[in-house]
C-alpha positions in Angstrom: -343.2 -69.8 -98.1 -347.2 -68.6 -98.1 -349.6 -69.0 -100.6 -349.6 -64.9 -101.2 -346.0 -64.9 -101.2 -346.0 -67.6 -104.1 -348.7 -66.0 -106.0 -346.9 -62.7 -106.0 -343.5 -64.7 -106.9 -345.7 -65.9 -109.9 -346.7 -62.7 -110.7 -343.3 -60.9 -110.7 -341.7 -64.4 -113.4 -345.0 -63.6 -115.9 -344.6 -60.2 -116.1 -340.7 -61.0 -116.8 -341.3 -63.7 -119.0 -343.7 -61.4 -120.9 -341.7 -58.2 -121.2 -338.7 -60.5 -122.4 -340.8 -61.9 -125.4 -341.8 -58.9 -126.6 -337.8 -57.5 -126.2 -336.8 -61.0 -128.0 -339.4 -60.6 -130.7 -338.5 -56.4 -131.4 -335.1 -57.5 -131.9 -336.0 -59.9 -134.3 -338.3 -57.4 -136.4 -335.1 -54.7 -136.1 -332.5 -57.7 -137.1 -334.8 -58.5 -140.1 -335.0 -55.0 -141.5 -330.9 -54.7 -140.5 -329.3 -55.1 -144.2 -330.1 -51.9 -145.5 -332.3 -48.7 -145.1 -335.5 -49.6 -145.5 -337.3 -47.9 -148.7 -339.6 -45.7 -146.6 -337.0 -44.5 -144.3 -334.2 -43.5 -147.8 -334.6 -40.1 -148.2 -333.5 -39.0 -144.8 -331.4 -41.9 -143.1 -328.7 -42.9 -144.6 -326.9 -46.0 -144.2 -324.5 -45.2 -141.8 -326.8 -43.4 -139.3 -329.5 -46.4 -140.1 -327.2 -49.0 -139.1 -326.0 -47.2 -135.4 -329.8 -47.2 -134.7 -330.0 -50.8 -135.1 -327.1 -51.3 -133.1 -328.3 -48.4 -129.9 -332.0 -50.6 -130.2 -330.1 -54.2 -129.9 -328.1 -53.2 -126.7 -330.5 -51.1 -125.2 -332.6 -54.4 -125.5 -329.8 -57.0 -124.7 -329.4 -54.6 -121.6 -333.1 -54.0 -120.7 -333.5 -58.3 -120.6 -330.6 -58.3 -118.0 -331.4 -55.8 -115.7 -335.2 -57.0 -115.5 -333.5 -60.4 -114.7 -331.9 -58.9 -111.7 -334.7 -56.8 -110.3 -337.4 -59.4 -110.5 -334.5 -62.4 -109.2 -334.2 -59.5 -106.2 -337.8 -59.0 -105.7 -338.6 -62.7 -105.2 -335.9 -63.5 -103.0 -337.1 -60.2 -100.5 -340.3 -62.3 -100.9 -338.5 -65.9 -100.4 -336.7 -64.7 -97.3 -339.4 -62.3 -95.8 -336.8 -59.3 -96.4 -339.1 -56.8 -96.1 -340.7 -57.6 -92.8 -337.5 -58.0 -91.0 -336.2 -54.7 -92.9 -339.6 -52.3 -91.7 -339.5 -54.7 -88.3 -335.7 -53.1 -87.6 -337.3 -49.4 -88.8 -339.7 -49.1 -86.3 -338.0 -50.8 -83.5 -335.6 -47.9 -84.1 -338.1 -45.1 -84.3 -341.4 -46.4 -83.5 -344.6 -47.7 -85.1 -345.9 -43.7 -85.0 -347.0 -42.2 -88.5 -343.4 -40.8 -88.4 -341.9 -43.9 -87.0 -343.4 -45.8 -90.5 -342.5 -43.0 -92.4 -339.0 -43.1 -91.7 -338.6 -46.8 -91.8 -340.3 -46.8 -95.5 -338.0 -44.1 -96.8 -334.6 -46.0 -95.7 -335.6 -49.2 -96.7 -336.3 -47.3 -100.1 -333.3 -46.0 -100.2 -331.3 -49.4 -99.2 -333.5 -51.1 -101.8 -332.3 -48.8 -104.7 -329.0 -49.2 -104.2 -328.4 -52.4 -106.3 -329.9 -50.7 -109.1 -327.2 -48.0 -109.8 -324.6 -50.1 -111.5 -327.4 -50.3 -114.0 -328.2 -46.5 -114.3 -324.6 -45.8 -114.6 -324.0 -48.6 -117.3 -326.7 -47.1 -119.1 -325.8 -43.7 -118.7 -321.8 -44.2 -119.3 -321.4 -47.3 -121.4 -324.3 -47.8 -124.1 -325.8 -43.9 -124.2 -322.1 -42.6 -123.9 -320.7 -45.6 -126.9 -323.6 -43.6 -129.2 -322.8 -40.1 -128.5 -325.8 -38.9 -126.1 -324.2 -38.8 -123.0 -323.1 -36.1 -121.8 -322.9 -35.7 -117.9 -320.2 -36.5 -116.2 -319.6 -38.4 -112.9 -319.9 -35.5 -110.6 -323.0 -34.4 -112.0 -324.7 -37.5 -112.2 -323.5 -38.2 -108.0 -324.7 -34.3 -107.6 -328.3 -35.2 -109.8 -329.0 -38.5 -107.1 -328.0 -36.1 -103.8 -330.5 -33.4 -105.6 -333.4 -35.9 -105.9 -332.8 -37.9 -102.9 -332.7 -34.5 -100.7 -336.2 -33.3 -103.2 -337.8 -36.6 -102.8 -337.3 -36.0 -98.9 -338.6 -32.9 -98.9 -342.0 -33.4 -100.5 -342.1 -36.9 -100.1 -341.5 -37.6 -96.1 -344.3 -34.9 -95.0 -347.1 -36.6 -98.0 -346.3 -40.2 -96.2 -346.4 -39.0 -92.9 -349.2 -37.3 -93.2 -351.0 -40.7 -95.1 -350.2 -42.9 -92.3 -351.7 -40.5 -89.8 -355.0 -40.7 -91.6 -354.5 -44.3 -91.6 -354.5 -44.3 -87.6 -356.8 -41.6 -87.3 -359.6 -42.5 -89.5 -360.1 -46.3 -89.7 -362.2 -47.2 -92.2 -362.5 -43.9 -94.7 -358.1 -42.6 -93.9 -358.0 -43.9 -97.8 -360.3 -41.4 -99.1 -358.4 -38.7 -97.1 -355.3 -39.8 -98.6 -356.2 -39.8 -101.9 -357.3 -36.3 -101.4 -354.6 -35.3 -100.2 -351.9 -36.4 -102.5 -354.3 -35.6 -105.2 -353.8 -31.9 -104.5 -350.0 -32.7 -104.0 -349.7 -33.5 -107.7 -352.0 -30.7 -109.0 -349.6 -28.4 -106.5 -346.4 -30.0 -107.8 -348.0 -29.3 -111.9 -346.8 -25.5 -110.6 -344.1 -26.1 -107.9 -341.9 -28.2 -110.0 -341.1 -26.6 -112.9 -341.1 -23.4 -110.9 -338.4 -24.4 -108.3 -337.5 -28.1 -108.9 -336.4 -28.2 -112.5 -333.9 -24.9 -111.8 -332.0 -27.5 -109.3 -331.2 -29.6 -112.2 -331.6 -27.6 -115.1 -330.6 -23.6 -116.0 -333.5 -22.0 -118.0 -332.5 -19.1 -120.1 -335.6 -16.6 -122.0 -335.2 -17.6 -125.9 -333.5 -14.8 -127.2 -334.9 -11.7 -128.7 -334.7 -12.7 -132.8 -336.7 -14.2 -135.6 -337.2 -17.4 -134.2 -339.0 -15.8 -130.9 -341.4 -14.2 -132.8 -342.5 -16.4 -135.1 -343.0 -19.3 -131.9 -344.3 -16.7 -130.3 -346.9 -16.0 -133.3 -348.3 -19.0 -133.4 -348.8 -19.4 -129.6 -351.2 -16.9 -130.1 -352.5 -17.9 -133.7 -353.4 -21.2 -131.9 -354.9 -19.6 -128.7 -352.0 -20.6 -126.4 -351.5 -17.8 -124.8 -347.7 -18.5 -123.2 -346.0 -16.3 -120.9 -342.9 -16.8 -122.2 -340.9 -19.7 -124.0 -337.5 -20.6 -122.3 -334.6 -23.1 -123.9 -333.5 -25.6 -121.0 -329.9 -27.1 -121.6 -330.6 -30.3 -122.3 -327.2 -30.7 -123.8 -325.6 -30.6 -120.6 -326.3 -34.2 -119.9 -327.3 -36.0 -123.1 -327.3 -35.1 -127.0 -331.2 -36.5 -126.7 -333.3 -33.9 -127.5 -337.6 -32.9 -126.6 -340.0 -29.7 -126.1 -342.7 -29.3 -123.3 -344.9 -27.0 -121.7 -345.5 -26.7 -118.2 -348.0 -25.4 -115.8 -351.4 -23.8 -115.9 -353.0 -20.0 -116.2 -350.2 -17.7 -115.4 -347.8 -20.5 -114.7 -347.7 -21.7 -118.4 -344.4 -21.9 -120.0 -342.9 -23.4 -123.4 -340.1 -25.5 -122.9 -337.3 -26.4 -125.2 -333.8 -28.1 -125.3 -331.3 -26.6 -126.6 -330.4 -29.5 -128.4 -333.9 -29.5 -130.4 -333.0 -25.5 -131.2 -329.8 -26.4 -132.9 -331.3 -29.3 -134.9 -334.0 -28.5 -136.0 -335.2 -25.1 -138.4 -337.4 -22.4 -137.8 -340.4 -24.4 -139.4 -339.8 -27.2 -137.8 -339.1 -25.7 -134.8 -342.7 -24.1 -135.5 -344.5 -27.8 -136.3 -343.1 -29.1 -133.2 -344.7 -26.2 -130.7 -347.8 -26.9 -132.9 -347.6 -30.3 -131.6 -347.5 -29.5 -128.2 -350.3 -26.7 -128.2 -352.1 -29.2 -130.1 -352.2 -31.2 -126.7 -353.4 -28.4 -124.8 -356.1 -27.5 -127.2 -357.3 -31.1 -127.2 -357.7 -30.7 -123.8 -355.1 -34.0 -122.8 -353.6 -32.2 -119.9 -356.4 -32.4 -118.2 -357.7 -36.1 -119.3 -354.3 -37.5 -118.1 -354.8 -35.9 -114.8 -358.2 -37.2 -114.5 -356.9 -40.6 -115.7 -353.8 -40.0 -113.0 -356.6 -39.5 -110.7 -358.8 -42.2 -111.2 -356.0 -44.6 -111.1 -354.9 -43.4 -108.1 -358.3 -43.5 -106.4 -358.3 -47.1 -107.4 -354.8 -47.9 -105.9 -355.8 -46.3 -102.5 -358.9 -48.4 -102.1 -357.2 -51.3 -103.1 -355.1 -50.3 -100.1 -357.6 -49.7 -97.9 -359.4 -53.0 -98.3 -355.6 -54.3 -97.9 -355.4 -53.0 -94.6 -358.4 -54.6 -93.3 -357.2 -57.8 -94.5 -355.6 -59.9 -91.5 -354.1 -62.8 -94.8 -352.3 -59.8 -95.9 -350.0 -59.1 -93.0 -349.6 -62.5 -92.2 -349.2 -64.4 -95.7 -346.4 -61.5 -96.7 -344.8 -61.7 -92.7 -345.6 -58.9 -91.2 -347.2 -60.3 -88.5 -345.3 -58.8 -85.8 -345.6 -55.7 -87.3 -348.2 -52.7 -86.6 -350.0 -49.7 -88.5 -350.5 -49.3 -92.5 -347.4 -48.8 -93.4 -346.1 -52.6 -94.8 -349.4 -52.0 -97.6 -347.5 -48.8 -98.5 -344.0 -50.6 -98.4 -345.4 -53.7 -100.3 -347.3 -51.5 -102.6 -344.1 -49.1 -103.4 -342.2 -52.3 -104.3 -344.6 -54.2 -106.1 -347.3 -52.6 -107.7 -345.0 -53.2 -111.0 -346.7 -56.8 -111.6 -350.3 -55.4 -111.5 -349.1 -52.0 -113.4 -347.7 -54.0 -115.9 -350.6 -55.1 -117.7 -352.3 -51.9 -117.7 -349.3 -50.5 -120.0 -350.7 -51.1 -123.4 -354.5 -49.6 -122.3 -352.8 -46.6 -121.5 -350.1 -46.5 -124.4 -353.3 -46.8 -126.8 -355.0 -43.8 -125.2 -351.4 -41.8 -125.5 -350.9 -42.9 -129.0 -354.9 -41.4 -129.6 -353.8 -38.1 -128.2 -350.6 -37.8 -130.2 -352.8 -38.0 -133.4 -354.7 -35.9 -132.3 -351.7 -33.1 -131.6 -350.3 -34.0 -134.7 -353.7 -33.2 -136.4 -353.7 -30.3 -134.8 -350.2 -29.0 -135.9 -350.3 -30.0 -139.7 -353.5 -27.2 -139.1 -352.6 -24.6 -138.0 -349.2 -24.9 -139.8 -351.4 -25.0 -142.7 -349.2 -28.4 -143.6 -347.8 -31.7 -142.7 -344.6 -31.2 -144.5 -342.3 -29.4 -141.3 -343.5 -31.9 -138.5 -343.2 -35.1 -141.0 -339.4 -33.1 -141.8 -339.0 -32.3 -138.0 -339.9 -36.1 -136.9 -337.7 -38.0 -139.6 -334.5 -35.7 -138.2 -335.6 -36.1 -134.6 -335.6 -39.9 -135.1 -332.4 -39.7 -136.9 -330.6 -37.7 -134.7 -332.0 -40.0 -131.9 -331.3 -43.0 -133.1 -334.6 -43.9 -132.6 -336.1 -48.0 -133.6 -337.6 -47.5 -136.8 -338.7 -51.1 -137.2 -340.3 -52.3 -134.2 -342.3 -55.0 -133.6 -346.2 -54.0 -133.9 -347.0 -56.2 -131.0 -343.8 -54.4 -128.9 -344.9 -50.3 -130.5 -348.0 -51.5 -129.2 -347.6 -52.5 -125.8 -345.0 -50.0 -125.5 -345.1 -47.0 -127.4 -347.0 -44.0 -125.9 -346.1 -42.3 -129.6 -347.0 -43.9 -132.7 -344.1 -45.3 -135.2 -342.6 -43.6 -137.5 -344.4 -44.6 -140.5 -347.4 -44.4 -138.6 -347.2 -40.9 -137.7 -346.7 -40.0 -141.0 -349.4 -42.2 -142.5 -351.9 -40.3 -140.8 -350.4 -36.5 -141.1 -351.0 -37.7 -145.1 -354.7 -38.7 -144.6 -355.1 -35.4 -142.9 -353.3 -33.4 -145.6 -356.3 -35.1 -148.0 -359.0 -34.4 -146.3 
């Protein structure tokens, strides 16, 4: 085994140990508060629901550790036995080393290597989520979603991958700049394409019926300076009883989407508060900021891959001596980037939590009070069995949203100002 492979195995193991330590800390924190409902949550959380949320959190954590152990061991074995170079050489031997041939090889390898993860997905949805009453999907629907997802991935992913590989042949030293530009334009286009053409393949969208709720939500959007063309309800209950709300697109393609479960679970003032929160993300420029941040990370990734593409040690260190082309770089990046990006998780989530605080404050001002938003957050935490007592290190590392206690504390400060 080469030094490069050994180093990457070390990084994979370090990631697993760190994530497992965080999970164990979180489980300890949850168990420490499991005896009775903490006083801060007693006004809205009954003992039975709280006990269920504790059990749900612990079950997911235990399963997450086991799944992470399997995935880490699987990736380490791929490195130890030089499986990826053998698979890539086999693929390019069958389809050629052209941009198209390498793209086909990478896609087929990715499909094959995703198969071992399917049992974990099935167990998560049809055992854990089913046990706590969240799963509403049938096995037939799950299989149909997988087939549709694969077809969509091939339809959009194969051309952009082929184009990137063609750039690497046509522009030896600057291909990564052109690749970055192509992917960035693709991501921007998907902001329009995804909600308009892809999401309807998986879910049914209907206009929010005429009535008081629709009128109030449109009036709220107008007050908030968010000129939405439509408010739609998505049949999220077809797959899960979890709930959410979001807006998609920009310009004349902008629309507000509410899960049908959310409409069922919340009262009108609470739905207004949730919508005001989503509008807050738009008005505070969070969407644009996240797009820019995503592009910056994409640029860094392509710059790194461009550097690796000119480094003979990389090909030799991971056993690709007999391979040609840029395909091995993309293949290795897609499989092992998580060993590096994992350590950026708390930084990214810190920015995300800051955005959530800003959106909450905007919602409180737009609605004239923080009471409706606080009530909505409490209901959603109860309905979704959210973890109310995470370990501070765990939430700081993994949570893209502040904890319920942190959000209520910030909303109370807004009310005083």
